[in-house]
C-alpha positions, 0 to 999 in steps of 0.5 A: 182500276186495271180490268181484263177489258181494259187490258184487252182495249189497249191490247187492240189499240196497239194492234190497230196502230201496228196497221194504221200508224195512227195517223189517220184513225184508219186501216185499209181492210186488204193491209190487214189481210196481207200482214195475216198471209205474211204469217201465214194464215191465208184468207181461204183459212176457215177461221176467217170467214167470219172476219170475211163476211163482216169485211164483204158486207161493207163494199160488196166482195171489194175486200181492198177497198174496205176502210176499218177505223179503230171502234171498227177493228175492236168490233172485228177481231173482239175475242178473235185469238187467231188475228191477235196471236197472228199480228203479234207473232204469238203463232208457232213460227213467229218469223213465218216469212224466214221459215218461207224463205229457206223453204224456197232456197231448199225448193230451188236448189232440189228442183234441178235434181232430175234424178230417178225414174217414174213408177213404171208398174202402174201403167198410168202412173207411168205416165206422169210428168216427171218435172212436177214438183210441190211442196206444201207446210202446213203448221199446228196453227194453220200457217201455210205456204206453198210452193210448185204444183201444189194445185195438181192432184196425184194419187196417194198410194202408199201415203193412204196407209198411215190414215188407214191405220189410224182408222182402224185403230180408232174402231178396234183399239190397239191390242185388237189391231196388233193382232192382226198386224205387227210394229216391226220394220220387215227388212225386206221390200214393201211388197216382199211375199213375207210375214212374222214368225207370227205369222202376220205382216210385220206393220201397216206401212207395207202392203201386207200390212195395208191390205191388212188395215182395209180388213179390219176397218168398218167389219160391219159394213159393205165395201161401198161403205167401208170406202165412204168412211175413208173418203169421209176421213180424207175430207175432214183431215183436209179441211172438209174439202172434197176428195177426189178419186182416179179411177183409171189407176184404181183400175190399172192397179187391179191388173197389175196386182198380182203380188198384192194378191199373192200376199193376200192369199199368203195371209189368208193361209196362215190365218191373219185375217178376221173370220168373215173376211171376203179376200177379192172385196178387201183387196179391191177396197186397197186399190181403191184406197190407193187410188184417192187423190189430193195435192200436196196443199191438202195432204200438208193439212191431214200431216199436220193434223198429225202433228197437231195430235189429231186436231186438224189446225184450220177446223178444229176438229177432233179426228183422230185420238191423240194415242192413236196419232202418237202409235201411228207416228212411231211406226211412220218413223220406223216403217214409212220409208220402204227399205230406206226406214233405218237411214231416214229416220236416222239422218232425218228423224222425222215420221214420214210415209212415201208412196210410189206416186211420188207422193211423201207426207212428213210429220214434224209433231207439235210444229208442222205438217209437209207434204212433197210430190215429185214422180221420180223414184229412187231405187226403194221407191222414195220421192228424190227430191223429196228425200233431199228436200228433207236432208236440206230441211234439217241441215237447216232446222232443228226439226230432227228428233233428237235436235234437242240433246245434240244442240247444233248452234248452226241450225235454226229453231223457227220455234222460238218465240223472241217474245220471250227474250226480253234483252233482245226486246230491250235492245231492240226497242231502245235502238227504234226509239234512238234512231226514229224507226216508228214501225220497229216501235209500234210492231215491239209495243203491239207485241207486249214491250212494255214502252217504259223498259230501261237498260243497264244503265236505266235509260229508257226509250225515251232517254234515247229518243230526246237524246238522238232529237228523235221528236216524232218518237219522244211525241207518241211516247209522251201521247202514250202515257210513258213516264216522262221522269224516269232516272238513269243511273246518273240521275239524269232524266228525260228533260236534262237531256234535251236540255243538254241537246239544245233541242228547245222544240223537245225540251218545250214539249216535255215541259208542257207535258210535265205541266199538264201531269203536274196539274192533273195530280195537284187536282187528283 
């Protein structure tokens, strides 16, 4: 009787053969970690901590020297869905290496772009090296890849605005928040001294709206506890990583804040703030939020949390309600890129939020988050390289919001799960058997492809392996219990193919296996 446990044991055994090639019944732990890393699951992933701990107990801190046998492998990955999905290429980006290759190509192209200027109205930002460039991606399954200065911290600046808006929504709800903030593009500069027809800031992605978001967060708390709340949220978004603060930028912001003070007083004049708002405290809080630091490696995880409907892909923690994220992404798409928000939405079609530090947080819903940092800005205050990167990304991949409608055949869809394409799998398996490609055959088996699958003519991998004199493949298929006498459309079975080809070694192998099978059936 076929039980769930039997199915799982067979699945684990096929994955073990994929790693160990079934020769010495052992695999090196380093090989397992390398294969996971190639699929984007890195060794510092908190979901792998249990695996790392098990391996380190075998050889102190020398994981690369640990040898795992089939039983140990079974114990390690039993009920570990992440490892299984990764090895079987069932994560949201099945061919992660292909995506990384294309990301690297785009990075190498865009790093040549020297256009734009760094923000000079905040003195501390004006001193940043303009050559810095970093790109990080994190999928909703926690597959990660980074290039450039991805560990270098930078100030979030306006890229903090979506998160503050989310925090306000979580605390007060949509109706209350939008009694104080609009949700339309302003059509004006991000720091323009203007309000909508109701006397409210147009949206939470411009300065006036972001100041209002700060006024709505933690109204029952003092300013220090409000900042702690935001700080804690950023740590959760980054995967419980420490959050940093740039005091020099904060002080520099305060010294050059005339326009932000003017916006705040203008909103107070129009009775836009909650009644108990202390204007100076709120502005200090706003400057502090803009001076929080992150790196692209961590910010991409925060972006992936938004792509994953508010649940952190690395920790599994639900940080925001899905409806909160939906509202946030809607405004990021329509208002997130300053004065070029409409152009960005039209050409690129992905929710994003930029900051004058050169930061750019991009969210591809249900797929991944991307973080880009390059300090040179265009005339609208957006990172030049970041915008070019996004343009090239949607030229290559079907990530635009409406690519599913237009069906551009030249675009790649990295979400395609090739496991579902049974015809392609059948062709690949039969080709691997006929050419003696054991690596490919083992990989396809690990993905769940039936070794008895037949083509249009009823020819199975065993038929083809026999016909092409692939002894090792024939031996492996026999040992793993394939049907020894499948009949093709001409009435032929593998044994007749062996006799026709004159390969006595394979013929003998099949005859011995058939006799064993007959004996076993007679006994039953």
